[in-house]
C-alpha positions in Angstrom: -4.4 18.0 -49.4 -2.3 15.3 -47.8 -1.8 15.3 -44.0 1.4 16.5 -42.4 2.5 13.7 -40.0 4.1 15.1 -36.9 6.6 13.3 -34.9 5.0 11.8 -31.7 6.2 13.3 -28.3 8.2 10.2 -26.7 7.6 7.6 -29.5 9.0 4.4 -28.7 11.4 3.5 -31.6 13.5 0.6 -29.6 12.9 -3.1 -28.6 14.4 -5.1 -25.8 14.4 -8.7 -26.6 14.3 -11.3 -23.5 14.2 -14.6 -23.1 11.9 -16.0 -20.2 10.1 -19.6 -19.7 6.7 -19.9 -21.8 5.0 -20.3 -18.2 6.6 -16.9 -16.8 5.5 -15.2 -19.6 2.1 -16.7 -19.5 1.4 -16.2 -16.1 2.6 -12.1 -16.4 0.5 -11.6 -18.9 -2.5 -13.2 -17.5 -1.8 -11.2 -14.4 -1.1 -7.7 -16.4 -4.7 -8.7 -18.1 -6.3 -9.0 -14.7 -4.8 -5.8 -13.4 -6.2 -4.1 -16.6 -2.7 -3.3 -17.8 -0.2 -4.4 -20.6 2.8 -6.0 -19.8 4.5 -3.7 -22.3 3.5 -1.1 -20.1 4.6 -2.4 -17.2 8.0 -3.2 -18.5 8.7 0.3 -19.1 7.3 1.3 -15.6 9.7 -1.2 -14.8 12.8 0.2 -16.3 12.1 3.9 -15.8 11.7 2.9 -11.9 15.1 1.2 -11.8 16.7 3.7 -13.6 15.3 6.4 -11.4 16.4 4.4 -8.4 19.8 4.0 -9.9 20.0 7.7 -10.8 20.8 7.0 -14.5 20.5 9.1 -17.1 18.7 8.3 -20.3 20.0 9.3 -23.7 16.8 11.6 -24.2 16.5 13.2 -20.9 
């Protein structure tokens, strides 16, 4: 019997591509590693905080 796949709650289904200098990227990733977090997690946290600060509603909430 095959497993039935359930959609994951809060599934991430989009990408945001940005351009920054290699030095900034490397420093950011290194700092995230030192703080035991990921660059993606911190960028998502920033975006959520920015939206909350500006009282902006997202399309799914």
